[in-house]
C-alpha positions as CSV (number, residue, x, y, z in Angstrom):
1,X,-16.6,12.9,-17.7
2,X,-17.8,10.0,-15.6
3,X,-15.6,9.2,-12.6
4,X,-13.8,5.9,-12.8
5,X,-15.6,4.8,-9.7
6,X,-19.1,5.6,-11.0
7,X,-21.2,2.8,-12.4
8,X,-18.6,0.1,-11.9
9,X,-19.8,-3.0,-10.0
10,X,-17.8,-3.9,-6.9
11,X,-18.3,-7.5,-6.1
12,X,-16.2,-8.8,-3.1
13,X,-14.6,-12.1,-3.9
14,X,-13.9,-11.4,-7.5
15,X,-10.4,-11.4,-9.0
16,X,-9.4,-8.8,-11.6
17,X,-6.2,-9.3,-13.5
18,X,-3.8,-6.4,-13.5
19,X,-1.1,-8.0,-15.5
20,X,1.1,-11.2,-15.6
21,X,1.5,-12.2,-12.0
22,X,-0.7,-9.3,-10.8
23,X,-4.3,-9.4,-9.6
24,X,-6.8,-7.3,-7.7
25,X,-8.7,-9.2,-5.0
26,X,-12.0,-7.4,-4.5
27,X,-13.0,-7.0,-0.8
28,X,-10.5,-9.6,0.3
29,X,-9.5,-7.5,3.4
30,X,-13.1,-7.0,4.7
31,X,-13.2,-10.0,7.1
32,X,-10.0,-8.6,8.7
33,X,-11.2,-5.0,9.0
34,X,-11.9,-4.8,12.8
35,X,-8.5,-6.3,13.7
36,X,-6.7,-4.2,11.1
37,X,-8.1,-0.9,12.4
38,X,-7.4,-1.8,16.1
39,X,-3.9,-2.8,15.2
40,X,-3.4,0.4,13.1
41,X,-4.4,2.6,16.1
42,X,-1.8,1.0,18.3
43,X,0.9,1.3,15.7
44,X,0.2,5.0,15.1
45,X,0.3,5.7,18.8
46,X,3.8,4.4,18.9
47,X,5.1,5.6,15.5
48,X,3.0,8.6,14.4
49,X,2.3,9.5,10.8
50,X,4.7,12.0,9.3
51,X,5.2,13.7,5.9
52,X,8.7,12.5,4.8
53,X,11.0,14.6,2.6
54,X,12.3,13.3,-0.7
55,X,15.9,13.6,-1.7
56,X,15.0,16.6,-3.9
57,X,13.6,18.4,-0.7
58,X,9.9,18.1,-1.4
59,X,7.5,17.0,1.4
60,X,5.4,14.1,0.4
61,X,1.6,14.8,0.3
62,X,1.0,11.3,1.6
63,X,1.7,10.9,5.4
64,X,3.6,7.7,6.3
65,X,4.6,5.4,9.1
66,X,5.8,1.7,9.2
67,X,5.7,-1.5,11.2
68,X,7.9,-4.6,11.0
69,X,11.6,-5.4,11.1
70,X,12.3,-2.5,8.8
71,X,10.6,0.7,7.7
72,X,10.9,2.6,4.4
73,X,12.2,6.1,4.9
74,X,13.2,9.0,2.7
75,X,15.1,12.2,3.4
76,X,17.7,14.4,1.7
77,X,20.2,11.5,1.7
78,X,18.0,9.1,-0.3
79,X,15.4,6.3,-0.1
80,X,16.1,3.3,2.1
81,X,14.9,0.8,4.6
82,X,15.9,1.4,8.2
83,X,15.3,-0.8,11.3
84,X,14.7,2.2,13.4
85,X,12.2,5.1,13.3
86,X,14.3,8.2,12.7
87,X,11.9,10.3,14.7
88,X,12.2,8.3,17.9
89,X,15.3,6.2,17.5
90,X,13.4,3.1,18.5
91,X,12.7,0.1,16.4
92,X,9.4,0.2,14.5
93,X,6.4,-1.5,16.0
94,X,6.1,-5.2,15.3
95,X,3.9,-6.5,12.5
96,X,0.6,-7.3,14.1
97,X,-0.7,-10.8,13.7
98,X,-3.8,-9.5,11.8
99,X,-1.5,-7.8,9.3
100,X,0.6,-10.9,8.8
101,X,-2.5,-13.1,8.4
102,X,-4.0,-10.9,5.8
103,X,-0.7,-10.5,3.8
104,X,0.0,-14.2,3.8
105,X,-3.6,-15.1,2.8
106,X,-3.8,-12.5,0.0
107,X,-0.4,-13.5,-1.4
108,X,-1.4,-17.2,-1.4
109,X,-4.7,-16.3,-3.1
110,X,-2.7,-14.6,-5.8
111,X,-0.4,-17.6,-6.3
112,X,2.5,-16.6,-4.1
113,X,2.8,-19.2,-1.4
114,X,4.9,-18.9,1.7
115,X,5.1,-15.1,1.6
116,X,6.0,-13.7,5.0
117,X,6.6,-9.9,4.9
118,X,9.1,-8.2,7.2
119,X,7.9,-4.7,6.5
120,X,4.6,-2.8,6.1
121,X,4.5,0.7,4.8
122,X,1.4,2.5,6.0
123,X,0.3,5.5,3.9
124,X,-2.4,8.0,4.9
125,X,-4.0,9.8,2.1
126,X,-6.2,12.9,2.8
127,X,-8.1,14.7,0.0
128,X,-5.6,16.0,-2.5
129,X,-2.8,13.6,-1.6
130,X,-1.3,11.6,-4.4
131,X,1.6,9.2,-5.1
132,X,3.2,9.6,-8.5
133,X,4.1,6.7,-10.7
134,X,7.1,4.8,-9.3
135,X,8.6,1.3,-9.0
136,X,9.1,-0.5,-5.7
137,X,12.8,-1.4,-6.0
138,X,14.4,-0.6,-2.7
139,X,13.9,-4.1,-1.4
140,X,16.9,-6.5,-1.4
141,X,15.0,-9.5,-2.7
142,X,12.7,-8.7,-5.6
143,X,11.4,-12.3,-5.7
144,X,8.8,-11.4,-3.0
145,X,5.5,-9.9,-4.2
146,X,3.9,-6.7,-3.1
147,X,0.6,-6.9,-1.2
148,X,-1.3,-3.6,-1.1
149,X,-4.4,-3.2,1.0
150,X,-6.9,-0.3,0.5
151,X,-9.0,1.0,3.5
152,X,-11.2,4.0,3.7
153,X,-12.0,6.4,0.8
154,X,-12.1,5.1,-2.7
155,X,-9.1,5.8,-5.0
156,X,-7.8,5.1,-8.5
157,X,-4.9,2.7,-8.9
158,X,-2.6,3.4,-11.9
159,X,-0.8,0.3,-13.0
160,X,1.7,0.5,-15.9
161,X,4.6,-1.5,-17.3
162,X,8.3,-1.9,-16.7
163,X,9.0,1.5,-18.3
164,X,7.7,4.8,-17.1
165,X,6.4,5.6,-20.6
166,X,4.5,2.3,-21.0
167,X,0.6,2.6,-21.1
168,X,-1.0,2.9,-17.7
169,X,-4.3,1.2,-16.8
170,X,-6.6,2.7,-14.2
171,X,-8.5,0.5,-11.7
172,X,-11.0,1.6,-9.1
173,X,-10.0,0.8,-5.5
174,X,-12.6,0.5,-2.7
175,X,-12.4,-0.2,1.0
176,X,-11.2,-3.8,1.5
177,X,-9.6,-4.3,-1.9
178,X,-6.2,-5.9,-2.1
179,X,-3.8,-5.7,-5.0
180,X,-1.0,-8.2,-5.3
181,X,1.8,-8.1,-7.9
182,X,5.1,-10.0,-8.4
183,X,7.0,-12.1,-10.8
184,X,7.1,-10.4,-14.3
185,X,5.0,-7.5,-12.9
186,X,7.1,-7.0,-9.7
187,X,8.8,-3.8,-11.1
188,X,5.8,-2.3,-12.9
189,X,5.2,1.4,-12.4
190,X,2.2,2.3,-10.3
191,X,0.7,5.2,-8.5
192,X,-2.4,6.9,-7.1
193,X,-3.7,10.2,-8.5
194,X,-5.1,12.9,-6.2
195,X,-7.6,11.5,-3.7
196,X,-11.1,13.0,-4.0
197,X,-12.9,14.3,-1.0
198,X,-15.4,12.3,0.8
199,X,-16.2,10.5,4.1
200,X,-15.9,6.8,4.9
201,X,-17.9,5.4,7.6
202,X,-14.9,3.8,9.4
203,X,-12.1,6.1,8.6
204,X,-13.6,9.5,7.8
205,X,-11.9,11.8,5.3
206,X,-9.0,9.6,4.5
207,X,-7.6,6.5,2.8
208,X,-5.2,4.1,4.4
209,X,-2.9,1.9,2.3
210,X,-1.0,-1.0,3.9
211,X,1.8,-2.2,1.7
212,X,3.5,-5.4,2.6
213,X,7.1,-6.1,1.4
214,X,9.9,-8.6,1.8
215,X,12.4,-5.8,2.4
216,X,15.4,-7.4,4.1
């Protein structure tokens, strides 16, 4: 069977609807790439990637870290936002200006003016890593959209409805694509199936996902 990414044109600057209040901005992050990668390196030096453990005791296949006023964490006690990195006890690294600029610009492009995130979840996918269908509902104010930036290896984005059993649509994600969803789509289930192996010229054998939230 043909891979979802095969034979599909990828035209930076195009907008693809994901649902009501949700859109995929093709290549929107590309002009920010050098600043994003430099800022990412500094963040990881201060708050390294780690495989967090879910409340059920399973280690996540996706490695994570955070920056901003709060970071998303999970352990045997549950899912939550915390102002401090549980590994170091220090506050998370501040949101870099390049991150903020991209998140604000992408949100505005999608119709969400005046979005200023206070948290950025940074996910590192290596071949075989996946993120099962879930809702982003740990934030205090669900009026803020989600801005999700894809860097590195291509992936498939699963975007469903407000119920886990709703039909799921699959969208090819490539380096520089940005998905934004809010409003009626804010609590839609979404996920990323197992990442296929490959090599990206900037990031090697990995995919990085920057997910901006209004958490506090």
